[in-house]
C-alpha positions in Angstrom: 80.9 68.1 59.6 84.0 66.4 57.5 86.8 68.8 56.6 88.1 69.3 52.4 90.5 65.6 52.7 88.0 63.5 54.6 85.6 64.5 52.7 87.7 63.6 49.3 87.6 59.4 50.8 84.1 59.2 50.4 82.1 57.3 48.9 80.0 58.4 45.4 76.7 57.1 47.3 77.6 59.1 50.9 78.4 62.6 48.8 74.9 62.3 46.8 73.5 61.6 50.1 75.4 65.0 51.1 74.1 66.9 47.8 70.5 65.3 48.7 71.0 66.8 52.1 72.4 69.9 51.0 68.9 69.9 49.3 66.6 69.5 51.3 67.4 72.0 54.0 68.1 74.0 50.9 64.0 73.2 50.6 62.5 74.1 55.0 64.7 76.7 54.5 62.4 77.6 52.1 59.7 76.4 53.4 59.9 78.5 56.4 59.4 81.6 54.9 56.4 83.3 55.0 53.8 83.8 52.8 54.5 87.2 51.7 58.4 86.8 50.8 58.8 85.8 47.1 60.5 82.5 46.9 62.8 81.1 44.5 62.6 79.6 41.0 64.3 75.9 41.5 66.9 76.1 39.4 67.3 72.7 37.4 70.9 71.0 38.3 71.8 68.4 35.6 71.5 64.7 37.6 73.4 63.0 34.6 76.8 63.6 35.4 78.8 59.8 36.7 79.5 59.5 40.6 83.5 58.7 40.0 83.4 62.4 38.1 81.8 63.8 40.8 84.1 62.6 43.1 87.2 63.3 42.1 86.3 66.6 40.6 88.3 69.6 42.8 85.6 72.2 41.4 81.8 72.4 40.4 80.9 73.8 37.2 77.7 75.8 38.5 75.0 76.3 35.2 75.0 79.7 33.3 72.5 81.3 31.8 71.2 80.7 27.9 72.0 83.5 25.2 70.4 86.1 24.2 68.1 85.3 21.2 69.4 86.6 17.6 67.5 90.6 17.6 67.1 92.6 13.9 70.5 94.0 14.3 72.7 91.0 15.5 73.2 87.5 15.8 72.3 85.3 18.6 75.3 85.2 21.1 77.5 82.2 21.9 77.1 80.4 25.3 80.7 81.7 27.5 83.1 79.1 29.2 80.8 77.6 32.9 83.3 79.1 35.6 84.6 77.8 38.3 84.0 78.4 41.8 86.6 76.7 44.1 84.5 74.4 46.9 85.4 75.3 50.6 84.0 73.0 53.4 83.2 74.9 57.3 85.9 73.5 60.5 83.8 71.5 62.4 82.2 73.0 65.8 81.5 72.8 69.2 78.3 75.0 69.0 77.4 73.1 66.0 77.3 69.5 67.7 73.8 68.3 68.3 72.2 69.6 71.6 72.1 65.1 72.5 76.1 65.4 72.0 76.4 68.6 73.6 74.5 66.9 76.9 76.8 64.0 77.2 79.8 66.0 76.7 78.2 68.1 79.8 77.9 65.6 82.0 81.4 64.2 81.8 82.9 68.2 83.9 82.8 69.4 86.8 80.4 72.3 87.8 83.3 74.8 87.2 83.7 74.2 83.6 80.1 74.1 83.2 80.5 77.3 84.9 82.5 78.3 82.3 81.1 76.9 79.3 77.4 78.8 80.1 79.9 81.9 80.0 81.2 81.3 76.4 78.5 81.5 74.6 74.0 82.1 74.7 73.9 78.6 72.7 75.5 76.9 75.7 74.1 79.6 78.0 70.6 78.6 77.1 71.4 74.5 77.1 72.4 74.9 80.6 70.3 77.6 81.8 67.0 75.7 80.8 64.7 73.7 83.5 65.9 70.2 81.9 69.7 70.7 82.5 69.2 69.8 86.1 70.7 66.2 85.6 73.7 67.5 83.7 74.3 69.7 86.4 73.6 67.0 89.0 75.6 64.2 86.8 78.6 67.0 87.1 78.3 67.6 91.1 78.2 63.4 90.7 82.0 63.9 90.0 82.6 65.1 93.0 82.6 62.9 96.2 81.5 64.9 99.4 79.5 68.0 97.6 76.7 69.1 99.1 73.7 69.2 97.2 72.0 72.1 95.1 69.7 74.4 97.8 66.0 75.0 96.8 66.5 78.3 97.0 69.6 78.7 94.0 69.8 77.4 90.4 72.4 75.2 89.9 74.2 77.5 87.9 74.2 80.1 91.0 75.3 77.1 93.2 77.6 76.6 91.0 78.9 79.9 90.9 78.7 80.4 94.8 80.9 77.3 95.7 83.7 78.1 92.4 83.1 81.5 91.0 85.8 84.3 91.8 84.0 87.3 90.7 82.3 89.7 93.3 78.4 89.6 93.5 78.8 93.4 93.7 81.3 95.0 91.2 81.4 91.8 88.7 85.1 92.1 88.4 87.1 89.0 88.8 89.6 89.4 91.9 92.4 87.2 93.3 91.1 86.7 96.4 87.4 86.9 96.9 85.3 86.9 100.7 82.4 84.4 100.8 79.2 83.9 102.8 76.9 80.2 102.1 74.6 81.2 104.2 74.0 85.3 102.3 74.1 83.3 99.3 76.8 86.1 98.5 80.8 86.8 97.3 82.8 90.1 97.6 85.7 91.9 96.6 87.2 93.6 99.7 87.0 96.9 98.0 83.1 96.7 98.4 83.1 95.4 102.0 84.4 98.7 102.7 82.0 100.4 101.0 79.8 101.5 103.5 76.5 102.4 101.8 76.8 98.4 101.2 78.3 96.9 104.6 78.5 97.4 108.2 81.9 96.9 109.9 81.8 96.0 113.2 85.3 94.7 115.9 82.6 93.0 117.8 81.6 89.7 116.1 78.6 89.2 118.2 75.6 91.3 117.0 73.4 91.1 120.2 76.3 93.4 122.6 75.6 96.2 119.8 72.5 95.7 118.7 69.7 98.9 118.2 67.3 98.1 115.5 64.1 98.1 114.5 63.6 94.7 114.8 63.9 91.7 117.5 67.3 90.9 118.7 67.2 86.8 118.0 66.3 87.6 114.5 68.8 90.0 114.3 71.5 86.9 115.3 70.0 85.1 111.9 71.7 88.4 109.4 74.0 87.4 107.6 77.7 87.7 108.4 81.5 87.4 107.3 84.5 87.8 109.3 87.6 88.6 107.8 90.8 90.1 108.8 91.2 93.8 107.2 94.6 93.1 104.4 95.4 96.5 104.7 96.1 96.2 108.4 99.7 94.5 109.4 98.3 93.9 113.2 95.0 90.6 111.9 92.4 92.7 113.1 89.5 91.2 112.3 85.9 93.0 111.3 82.7 91.6 110.8 80.6 92.8 107.5 77.0 92.5 107.6 75.4 93.3 104.3 73.1 95.9 104.3 70.7 95.3 101.9 69.4 92.4 103.8 68.9 94.7 106.8 67.3 96.9 104.9 64.4 94.4 103.3 63.6 93.0 106.9 63.4 97.0 109.0 60.7 96.9 105.6 58.6 94.1 106.7 58.9 94.6 110.4 57.5 98.0 109.5 54.3 96.7 108.2 53.7 94.4 111.2 55.3 96.5 114.1 52.3 97.5 115.8 50.8 94.8 116.4 52.3 91.8 118.9 51.3 89.1 117.6 51.8 89.5 113.9 55.7 90.9 114.7 56.3 87.8 116.8 54.4 85.4 114.1 56.4 87.6 111.2 60.2 87.1 113.0 59.3 83.3 114.3 58.2 83.1 110.3 61.6 84.6 109.5 63.9 82.1 111.4 62.2 79.3 109.7 63.3 80.2 106.6 66.7 80.9 107.7 67.5 78.2 109.8 67.9 75.5 106.5 70.0 78.2 104.1 72.2 78.6 107.4 72.2 74.2 107.7 73.7 74.5 104.3 76.1 77.1 104.4 77.6 75.0 107.5 77.7 72.2 105.5 79.6 73.7 102.5 81.8 75.5 105.4 82.7 71.8 106.3 83.2 70.6 103.4 85.5 73.4 101.8 87.6 73.4 105.0 88.0 68.9 104.2 89.1 69.7 100.5 92.6 69.8 101.5 93.2 67.1 102.8 91.0 65.4 99.5 93.7 66.8 97.0 96.5 65.2 97.6 99.5 66.3 99.4 101.7 65.1 96.7 100.5 67.6 94.3 101.0 70.8 96.9 103.9 69.3 97.3 104.3 69.7 93.0 103.1 73.2 93.7 105.7 73.9 96.7 108.5 72.1 95.5 108.3 74.2 91.7 107.6 77.8 94.1 111.1 77.1 95.4 113.1 76.6 91.7 111.8 80.0 91.5 113.4 81.5 94.6 110.6 81.6 97.3 112.4 78.6 99.3 113.2 81.5 102.5 109.5 82.7 102.2 108.0 79.6 102.2 109.5 79.0 105.1 108.7 81.9 106.7 104.7 81.3 106.0 102.7 79.2 109.3 100.8 77.1 106.9 102.4 76.9 102.9 99.9 75.1 102.0 96.6 76.9 103.1 98.0 79.8 102.2 98.8 78.3 98.7 95.0 77.2 98.5 94.0 80.7 98.8 94.8 81.3 95.5 92.5 81.2 92.8 92.9 78.4 90.2 94.9 75.7 92.9 91.8 73.6 93.9 90.8 73.2 90.0 94.5 72.3 89.2 94.8 69.8 92.1 91.7 67.3 91.2 93.6 65.7 88.2 97.9 65.4 87.5 100.2 68.2 87.8 102.0 68.2 84.9 104.5 71.2 84.1 101.4 73.2 81.3 99.9 72.6 84.4 102.6 74.7 86.5 102.9 77.6 84.0 99.6 78.3 83.8 100.1 78.4 87.0 103.0 80.5 87.8 101.5 83.8 87.5 99.0 83.7 90.1 101.4 81.9 92.8 104.5 84.7 91.7 102.1 87.3 92.4 99.9 85.9 95.3 103.9 85.8 97.3 105.2 89.0 95.7 101.7 90.7 97.9 102.6 87.9 101.2 106.5 88.7 101.3 105.3 92.9 101.0 102.6 92.3 103.9 106.2 90.2 105.8 108.1 93.3 105.0 105.7 96.0 105.9 104.7 94.3 109.9 108.5 94.5 110.3 108.9 97.3 109.2 106.0 98.3 111.7 107.2 96.6 114.7 110.7 97.9 114.7 108.4 102.0 113.8 107.2 101.3 117.3 110.8 100.5 119.3 112.5 102.8 117.3 109.5 105.9 117.3 110.1 106.5 121.2 114.0 107.5 120.4 113.2 109.4 118.5 111.1 111.5 120.3 113.8 110.7 123.4 115.8 112.6 120.4 113.8 115.3 119.4 113.1 116.4 123.5 117.4 116.9 124.1 117.5 118.8 121.2 114.6 120.9 122.9 116.7 121.6 125.8 119.2 123.2 123.5 117.1 124.8 121.5 115.9 127.9 122.1 111.9 128.5 122.6 110.8 130.4 119.2 112.5 128.4 117.0 110.8 125.8 114.6 112.8 122.2 116.5 111.7 118.9 114.3 109.3 116.9 114.8 108.8 113.2 114.4 107.5 112.5 111.1 110.5 115.4 110.0 113.2 112.9 111.6 111.3 109.8 110.5 111.7 110.8 106.6 115.2 111.8 106.8 116.9 110.9 104.8 119.5 108.8 107.2 116.7 107.8 108.8 114.9 106.2 106.5 117.9 104.2 105.9 117.8 102.8 109.1 114.6 102.1 109.8 114.9 99.6 105.7 118.1 97.5 107.6 121.0 99.2 105.1 124.0 101.1 106.5 124.2 104.9 107.5 125.9 107.8 107.8 126.5 108.8 111.0 123.5 111.6 112.0 123.6 114.8 113.7 120.8 117.5 113.6 123.1 119.8 112.2 122.3 118.0 108.9 118.3 118.2 109.7 117.2 121.0 106.8 113.6 120.5 106.6 112.9 123.5 103.8 110.2 124.8 105.3 111.0 128.6 105.0 112.5 127.6 101.3 109.2 126.3 100.6 107.5 130.0 101.8 109.7 132.0 100.5 108.8 130.1 96.8 104.7 130.3 98.0 105.1 134.2 98.3 107.0 134.2 95.6 104.7 132.2 93.5 101.8 135.2 94.3 103.4 138.5 94.5 106.7 138.5 92.1 110.2 137.6 92.4 110.8 142.1 92.4 108.4 142.3 94.9 110.1 141.7 98.4 113.7 141.2 99.4 113.9 136.5 100.2 115.9 137.4 102.9 113.2 139.8 105.1 110.4 138.6 103.7 109.3 136.6 106.5 109.5 139.1 108.6 107.8 141.5 107.3 104.6 142.4 108.9 102.2 142.6 105.7 103.8 139.2 104.7 100.8 136.5 106.0 99.8 133.7 105.7 96.3 131.1 105.7 95.1 128.1 106.7 92.7 126.1 105.2 91.1 123.7 107.6 91.5 126.9 109.8 88.9 128.5 107.7 86.1 126.1 107.7 86.6 125.2 112.1 87.2 128.6 113.0 84.4 130.2 110.7 82.1 130.7 113.9 84.8 133.2 115.9 85.3 135.8 113.5 82.3 137.5 115.6 84.4 137.6 119.1 87.5 138.5 117.6 90.1 135.4 117.2 92.4 135.2 113.9 93.5 131.6 114.8 93.9 131.2 110.4 95.7 134.0 110.5 99.2 132.6 110.5 102.8 135.1 110.5 106.7 133.9 111.0 107.1 132.2 112.7 104.0 130.4 113.7 103.7 129.4 110.1 106.9 126.7 110.0 105.2 125.3 113.5 101.2 125.3 113.3 99.3 121.9 114.3 97.4 121.3 110.4 100.5 121.7 109.1 101.6 118.2 110.5 99.1 116.5 112.5 97.4 114.6 109.8 97.8 111.2 110.1 99.9 109.1 107.1 99.2 105.7 106.6 103.1 104.4 107.4 102.9 106.6 110.9 99.0 106.0 111.5 99.5 104.0 114.6 102.9 105.9 115.7 102.9 108.9 115.7 99.8 110.6 113.6 102.5 113.2 112.2 103.8 114.4 108.8 106.6 116.5 107.6 105.2 120.0 107.0 103.2 120.8 104.2 102.3 117.4 102.8 98.7 118.2 102.8 99.5 122.0 100.8 96.8 123.5 103.3 99.1 126.4 104.5 98.8 129.5 101.4 100.0 132.6 101.3 97.1 135.6 101.5 97.7 137.4 99.3 94.4 139.7 100.0 95.4 139.8 103.1 99.1 141.1 101.9 97.3 143.9 99.8 95.3 145.4 102.8 98.2 145.8 105.5 100.4 147.2 102.2 97.5 149.7 102.1 97.5 150.5 105.8 100.7 150.7 106.7 101.2 152.9 103.6 98.4 155.3 105.2 99.4 155.4 109.1 103.1 156.6 108.0 104.7 153.0 108.2 107.4 151.8 104.9 105.2 148.1 104.2 108.4 147.5 102.3 110.7 146.9 105.5 108.2 147.4 108.1 108.7 144.0 110.2 106.1 142.3 112.8 108.2 142.9 115.7 108.3 146.5 114.7 104.1 146.9 115.0 104.0 144.2 117.7 106.2 147.0 119.3 104.2 150.0 118.4 101.4 148.1 118.9 98.8 150.7 117.1 95.0 150.3 117.5 92.3 150.8 115.3 89.0 151.3 115.5 86.6 151.2 112.4 83.7 154.4 112.0 81.7 152.3 109.1 81.2 149.8 112.0 80.3 151.5 115.1 77.5 150.7 117.1 75.0 153.0 120.1 73.7 149.3 121.1 77.5 147.4 121.3 79.9 150.3 120.4 83.3 151.0 118.3 85.1 147.9 117.1 88.5 149.0 117.7 91.1 146.1 116.6 94.8 145.5 116.5 96.8 145.8 113.7 96.8 142.1 112.8 92.6 142.3 112.6 92.7 144.8 110.3 92.6 142.2 107.1 90.3 140.3 108.2 87.8 142.4 109.5 88.2 145.1 106.3 87.2 141.5 104.1 84.6 140.8 106.1 82.7 143.3 105.8 83.8 144.6 102.2 81.9 141.2 101.5 78.4 142.6 101.7 77.1 144.6 98.9 75.3 147.4 101.2 77.5 148.5 103.3 79.5 152.0 102.7 83.7 152.1 102.2 85.6 151.0 105.4 87.1 152.9 107.3 89.7 152.8 110.0 91.3 155.7 112.2 94.1 155.4 114.7 92.4 155.0 118.0 93.6 157.4 120.2 96.5 156.8 123.2 94.6 156.8 126.5 91.5 155.2 125.1 93.8 153.0 123.2 95.3 151.6 126.1 92.3 150.9 127.6 91.6 148.6 124.7 94.8 146.8 125.1 94.7 146.0 128.7 91.2 144.4 128.3 92.1 142.6 125.0 95.1 141.5 126.9 93.1 140.3 129.4 90.3 138.5 127.5 93.9 136.5 126.3 94.9 135.8 129.6 91.0 134.2 130.3 92.1 131.6 127.2 95.1 130.9 128.4 93.8 130.1 131.5 91.1 127.7 130.3 91.4 123.9 130.4 89.6 123.3 127.0 91.5 125.9 125.4 94.1 126.6 126.6 95.3 123.6 126.9 98.6 123.6 125.2 99.4 127.6 124.9 101.9 127.9 127.5 105.1 126.5 128.3 108.2 125.5 130.9 111.2 127.6 130.1 113.4 124.8 132.5 111.0 121.6 131.2 109.8 121.9 128.0 106.1 121.2 130.4 103.1 122.2 128.3 99.9 122.9 129.1 97.4 126.2 130.3 98.7 128.3 132.7 97.6 127.8 135.5 99.1 124.4 135.5 102.2 125.6 134.1 102.3 128.2 137.5 101.8 125.0 140.0 104.4 122.7 138.0 106.6 125.7 138.6 106.2 125.6 142.3 106.5 122.3 143.1 108.4 121.0 140.3 111.0 123.7 139.8 110.8 125.4 143.5 110.2 129.2 142.9 107.4 130.1 144.5 106.7 133.3 142.8 106.7 132.3 139.0 107.1 135.4 136.8 106.5 135.5 132.8 110.4 134.3 132.5 109.3 131.1 133.7 106.7 130.7 131.4 106.5 131.1 127.7 103.5 131.3 125.5 103.9 128.4 122.8 104.0 130.1 118.6 100.8 127.9 117.7 98.9 129.2 120.5 95.1 130.4 119.7 94.9 132.6 122.4 95.3 135.7 120.2 92.3 137.6 121.0 92.3 141.0 118.6 88.9 142.4 118.0 87.0 144.8 120.9 84.2 146.4 120.9 84.5 150.1 123.4 82.6 151.8 125.4 81.0 154.5 124.6 79.8 154.4 121.5 80.4 157.3 118.6 77.5 160.3 118.9 
């Protein structure tokens, strides 16, 4: 459609032809309407206008309705002046071009551009996806030298998307890096590859070494696979991924013929014969992709590298093993190198180039820091061992994660000038966190901040231990009941791995997981218990209760087949609250056991704990050698003291029960039961 200025320069005959064309299209449009739709009457147009007036006029006079006839009460109305309507012209549109002209244009562009055009509008999509568009795609592919032919199992748009697209076939998002499997006919981003519901991952690329699937191993070797280096790991470890959808489809087909040996072999051979042409074409694509770099021309790649130098990335490029191959991985570089590299092209590529260089620099720095960390961890561990030799065994010592995350050590790790580091500067602030936890639960006026951690009523729980040790409640264990100072060194407060320390220490700072909580219900139960039996819950400490070591028995849990349920004072909150969860149970009634029977219970509980500490399974970290801080079970530590330190008869003074020892059995059924 010509513009307004061009329209003014047309001849009168051309303008008349345009008017006739408009009238003809209007007549055709009216003829296409169904019979039941009323058609507008044709309006008479004065054709006596001169062609000169029509070409010079900037406006068109629209014929007006006739005036109304005179009535009995009035006269005939006069004709009003003709309204003037400005003429506007629509701009030229690519979609408005004839299909024949579009086909000629499409044949002159690259497949990547055809792919973009197909995603632009429904008109182009209809044209390029039609059966007759194969010639367009073939002509477009012929512009790229050496490009493999389109396989029979893919349409032309699918083939172009596989080679030139940057979208993930699973999440449909455009990613800076997508990984393609030409044999599997798919592209996937790393986020989708990491989905265990979609892909099977293994560090063994040869599936025959571990295959144990339903169908034959020779067919499993033809499963589409994708081997890449995990971008989240700094050691360059490569993993191979297999799509689960293909495996499930083959398993379902195999299940139909698995009972017939001949049919099963015939099915496997047919499947292999079907896959082999696809694998052959995939190898052609891989070879063509690998050969693209020399065809681009070194001058164009060097032009991009020089542009990165001007942006300040010269030092980073020198540290790369192969800068050209690294640049080629950036989306859009290959297409840009097909033509001359201009300043406009470089400006368009700059955001992608900078983003990729930032990713490479961060990855390199993380790798360097990990190497430095691995070199420094043994030194930190030696420092901790020296500190432990000087500190008492009943206090918390800093762990590797605590020292590593100290600000001064962080400055050393990041290559900045630190101040001298002394152990007196180390304060993890664990006690302050515990006090604040109590403060948020029971209020500030209910306790003395300087003594609250030592009170018998101050008790904490580990959310992790509640889950894994719930089955041991009948054996009398109270692993998840933590009191000071055990709560400071509990393993589940520091043992979950953090990404930065996962491959080195597997430790984190205390409280990072937020799984240590103050147990308000247990605090209330112990407060009532101490008050009932003559103790002051505001001042009685856990050490005083351990020295008294009262033994209680639950009258409500008396069993004629098991005996009386007896327990130490630390077991009372758990037992009472567990008992009260049962609706039909009567109220839990506790009584103080007599001294003679209490002494029997103490001896049996001590025996059970001693057996626990001697076990190589449960007691392996329960006892510490006082002389060299070796940690093991009680039997191993005694042998160690005899052999290494020359003490023939080790005593309790040579060994120390660790603060986080799980040998805390505090529940025992005493015989005989109550009558």
